[in-house]
C-alpha positions in Angstrom: -10.9 12.8 -6.6 -7.9 12.8 -9.5 -4.9 11.5 -7.6 -5.5 7.3 -6.6 -5.0 7.1 -2.7 -2.8 4.7 -1.6 -2.8 3.6 2.4 -0.1 1.6 4.1 -1.0 -0.9 6.9 -0.2 1.5 9.4 -2.7 4.0 8.1 -5.6 0.8 7.8 -5.2 0.1 11.6 -4.7 3.9 12.4 -8.1 4.7 10.8 -10.5 2.0 11.6 -12.5 1.5 15.1 -14.6 -1.9 15.6 -17.3 0.1 16.4 -17.3 1.6 13.5 -16.4 -1.7 11.6 -19.2 -3.6 13.1 -21.7 -1.0 12.1 -20.6 -0.8 8.4 -20.8 -4.6 8.1 -23.9 -5.1 9.8 -25.4 -2.4 7.4 -23.4 -4.9 4.5 -24.7 -7.9 5.2 -28.1 -6.5 5.3 -27.9 -5.4 1.7 -26.4 -8.3 0.5 -29.2 -10.3 1.6 -31.7 -7.6 0.3 -30.1 -8.7 -3.1 -28.3 -5.1 -3.2 -24.8 -6.8 -4.2 -23.0 -8.7 -6.6 -20.3 -11.4 -5.2 -19.0 -14.0 -7.4 -17.3 -16.7 -5.6 -13.4 -16.3 -5.3 -11.3 -17.9 -7.2 -7.7 -18.6 -6.8 -4.4 -19.9 -8.8 -2.3 -22.4 -6.5 1.6 -22.9 -6.5 3.0 -25.4 -4.3 3.2 -23.8 -1.1 -0.1 -21.6 -0.9 -2.8 -19.8 -3.2 -3.3 -16.2 -4.6 -6.7 -15.4 -5.0 -9.2 -12.4 -6.5 -12.1 -11.7 -4.7 -14.2 -9.2 -6.5 -17.6 -7.2 -5.3 -19.8 -4.9 -5.7 -22.0 -3.2 -2.8 -24.7 -0.9 -3.4 -23.6 2.6 -1.9 -19.9 1.3 -1.2 -18.4 0.7 -4.4 -16.5 -2.3 -6.5 -13.5 -3.3 -4.7 -11.2 -6.5 -5.5 -8.8 -8.3 -3.3 -5.9 -10.1 -4.4 -4.5 -12.4 -1.6 -2.6 -14.9 -1.0 -2.7 -17.4 1.7 0.7 -18.7 2.3 0.2 -21.4 5.4 4.0 -22.0 6.1 4.8 -18.4 6.5 3.5 -19.6 10.2 6.2 -19.0 12.7 8.4 -16.9 10.3 8.4 -13.1 10.0 6.0 -13.1 6.6 2.5 -13.1 6.9 0.4 -16.3 6.2 -2.0 -13.7 4.3 -1.1 -10.8 2.3 -2.3 -8.7 -0.3 -4.1 -5.4 -1.8 -7.4 -4.1 -2.3 -8.3 -1.7 -5.3 -11.3 0.6 -4.5 -13.2 1.5 -7.8 -15.9 4.2 -8.1 -19.5 2.5 -8.6 -20.7 4.8 -11.3 -17.8 5.4 -13.3 -15.3 2.5 -12.9 -12.3 4.7 -12.2 -9.6 3.3 -9.1 -10.0 5.5 -6.4 -7.3 4.0 -4.2 -5.2 1.1 -3.2 -4.8 0.1 0.3 -3.5 -2.8 2.2 -5.2 -6.0 2.4 -3.8 -8.2 5.5 -5.0 -5.9 7.6 -8.6 -5.1 6.5 -8.6 -9.1 6.2 -7.3 -9.2 9.4 -9.5 -6.9 11.1 -13.0 -7.3 8.9 -12.9 -10.7 9.5 -12.8 -10.8 13.3 -15.6 -7.7 13.1 -18.0 -10.0 11.1 -17.7 -12.9 13.4 -18.8 -10.1 16.4 -21.6 -8.9 14.4 -22.3 -12.4 14.2 -21.8 -12.7 18.0 -23.6 -9.6 19.1 -27.0 -11.0 17.0 -27.0 -15.1 18.2 -25.2 -14.8 21.4 -27.2 -14.6 24.2 -27.5 -11.0 25.8 -26.4 -12.3 29.2 -23.3 -14.0 27.7 -20.1 -13.0 30.3 -17.5 -15.4 30.0 -15.5 -15.4 26.4 -12.9 -18.1 24.8 -11.0 -17.4 21.9 -9.0 -20.6 20.7 -5.9 -19.8 18.7 -3.1 -17.2 19.4 -2.3 -16.1 16.0 -3.6 -12.9 14.3 -7.4 -14.0 14.2 -6.9 -14.2 18.3 -5.5 -10.7 18.5 -8.5 -9.4 16.1 -11.2 -11.0 17.6 -10.3 -9.5 21.0 -10.1 -6.5 20.1 -13.7 -6.9 18.4 -15.8 -8.9 21.1 -14.2 -7.0 23.7 -16.9 -4.4 24.4 -19.6 -6.7 22.9 -20.7 -7.6 26.4 -19.5 -6.8 30.1 -16.8 -10.0 30.2 -16.3 -11.2 33.5 -14.0 -13.7 32.3 -12.2 -14.2 28.9 -10.1 -17.7 28.2 -7.4 -17.4 25.9 -6.1 -21.1 24.3 -3.4 -21.7 21.7 -1.4 -24.7 20.7 1.5 -22.1 21.7 1.3 -21.5 25.3 3.3 -18.1 24.6 1.0 -17.0 21.9 -2.0 -17.6 24.8 0.0 -15.8 27.3 0.9 -13.0 25.1 -2.7 -12.3 23.6 -3.9 -13.0 27.3 -1.9 -9.5 28.4 -3.7 -7.6 26.1 -7.1 -7.5 28.3 -7.4 -7.8 32.1 -10.1 -9.8 32.2 -8.3 -12.9 29.9 -5.8 -15.8 30.8 -4.6 -18.4 29.3 -5.8 -22.1 29.8 -6.0 -25.3 27.9 -8.5 -26.0 25.2 -11.3 -27.8 27.4 -10.9 -25.7 30.1 -11.8 -22.6 27.9 -14.8 -24.1 26.5 -16.4 -25.4 29.3 -18.9 -23.0 30.6 -18.2 -20.2 28.5 -20.9 -18.3 26.6 -19.0 -17.2 23.4 -16.8 -19.8 22.0 -14.4 -17.9 18.7 -12.8 -20.6 16.8 -9.5 -18.9 15.0 -6.9 -21.6 14.1 -5.8 -22.7 10.8 -6.0 -26.4 12.0 -7.0 -28.9 9.6 -9.2 -30.7 12.5 -11.7 -29.9 14.5 -10.4 -28.1 18.2 -13.2 -28.4 20.1 -15.1 -31.1 21.3 -19.2 -30.2 21.0 -19.0 -32.2 24.2 -17.1 -29.2 26.1 -19.8 -26.8 25.1 -22.5 -25.9 27.5 -26.5 -25.4 26.0 -27.0 -21.6 25.2 -23.4 -21.2 24.1 -22.5 -19.4 20.7 -19.8 -21.0 18.5 -17.9 -18.8 15.7 -15.6 -20.0 13.3 -13.3 -18.4 10.7 -10.7 -20.9 9.9 -10.1 -21.6 6.5 -9.4 -25.4 6.9 -11.5 -27.4 9.2 -11.5 -26.1 12.8 -15.2 -26.9 13.0 -16.2 -30.3 14.5 -19.1 -31.8 12.7 -21.0 -31.9 15.7 -21.6 -28.3 15.2 -23.0 -28.4 11.8 -26.2 -30.9 12.8 -28.6 -27.8 13.4 -28.8 -24.4 11.8 -25.3 -22.6 10.8 -25.1 -19.1 9.9 -22.9 -18.0 7.0 -22.0 -14.7 5.5 -23.7 -16.2 1.7 -25.1 -19.3 1.0 -22.4 -20.0 -1.1 -20.1 -21.0 2.0 -22.3 -24.5 1.6 -22.6 -24.8 -2.4 -19.4 -23.4 -4.0 -16.2 -26.3 -2.9 -12.8 -24.0 -1.5 -11.3 -21.7 -1.3 -14.5 -20.2 -1.9 -16.8 -22.3 0.2 -16.4 -24.2 3.8 -14.6 -27.1 4.0 -17.3 -28.1 6.8 -20.2 -27.3 5.1 -19.5 -29.5 2.0 -22.6 -31.3 2.0 -25.1 -29.6 4.7 -28.7 -29.2 3.9 -29.4 -26.0 2.5 -32.6 -25.7 4.3 -30.3 -25.6 7.7 -28.0 -22.8 6.3 -29.0 -18.7 7.0 -27.2 -15.9 6.1 -26.6 -13.5 8.7 -27.7 -10.6 6.5 -31.7 -12.1 7.0 -31.0 -12.0 10.8 -30.0 -8.5 10.3 -33.1 -7.6 7.7 -35.3 -9.1 10.7 -36.3 -12.2 8.1 -34.6 -14.8 10.5 -34.8 -14.9 14.1 -31.6 -16.3 15.0 -31.6 -17.6 18.1 -34.8 -19.5 18.7 -34.1 -20.8 22.2 -31.9 -19.7 25.6 -30.6 -23.2 25.5 -29.8 -23.4 21.5 -26.1 -23.7 20.4 -25.7 -20.7 18.1 -23.3 -21.7 15.1 -21.5 -19.2 12.5 -19.0 -20.4 10.1 -17.0 -17.7 7.9 -16.0 -18.1 4.5 -14.7 -14.5 4.2 -16.3 -12.1 1.7 -15.7 -9.1 -0.8 -18.8 -7.4 0.7 -16.7 -7.3 4.0 -13.4 -5.9 2.0 -16.0 -3.6 0.5 -17.5 -2.7 3.5 -14.1 -2.1 5.6 -11.9 0.0 2.7 -15.1 2.3 2.1 -14.9 3.2 5.6 -10.9 3.8 5.7 -10.9 5.2 2.5 -13.4 8.0 4.1 -11.7 8.7 7.4 -8.1 8.8 5.1 -10.1 11.7 3.1 -11.7 13.1 6.2 -8.2 13.1 7.7 -5.8 13.8 5.1 -4.0 10.3 5.5 -2.4 8.3 2.6 0.0 8.8 -0.1 -1.4 10.4 -3.5 -0.4 9.0 -6.1 -0.7 10.7 -10.1 -2.7 8.3 -12.4 
């Protein structure tokens, strides 16, 4: 391929489907935990109101990618997204750049799809009630990512903005907007998708056997959820300080931290009891970007989608 393929946000969203993305991510997690990837911790340059992070990574059979992503929390509620960025995909054998694509859409979709992979592995098979906490970009992405994982009898949406909760609930016939505690009590799977800098769910609300997933990059996960095993994309979530690691996992006993790829590979059982509350904490990881970007590029080349840019 002599040209560089450029793919817009609309291209990315039009090409990715959640089932295919979940499948690619599941494989990627397994490869990463088997030592077939190289992903250094993300770095970031901070501006007065936000930061620009760089996330390079190599995944065997997928390629080399780097994502430059800006995170400006004060953009919430404006026409400018809080997360913006670009992903560059390079050939793993030659290092030649082969594609540039919108990074915000990839981030939104792969984050939710990764949480759904973890949820599928850790939630009880008979789970029937889903709660999504947060009505923003990740709330919408989580609804898409989790909708077909189980035959949900009920989907509950809670948000600090009732309008956001109602708008998200309107996207699925089984969904309804409810207050936070009502959303969580009795739920089998609880997805935390906020930008809160404090815990948003009390562990006392969570029923035995539930699965909790958290993708917020600040401090939405209550300390009471990190007293047992915590499943992560990579061990650096508990070792590296933010922005690479998770705020909520700093200082945690590393013996209780488990890469989700180990569950994929059969090296860890995941859930060990029906009444165990399983917890997944995401920090975002470049192998997710690599797997998602390669899937987008494969389909784009097959369908002839995207703008070809001369080198």
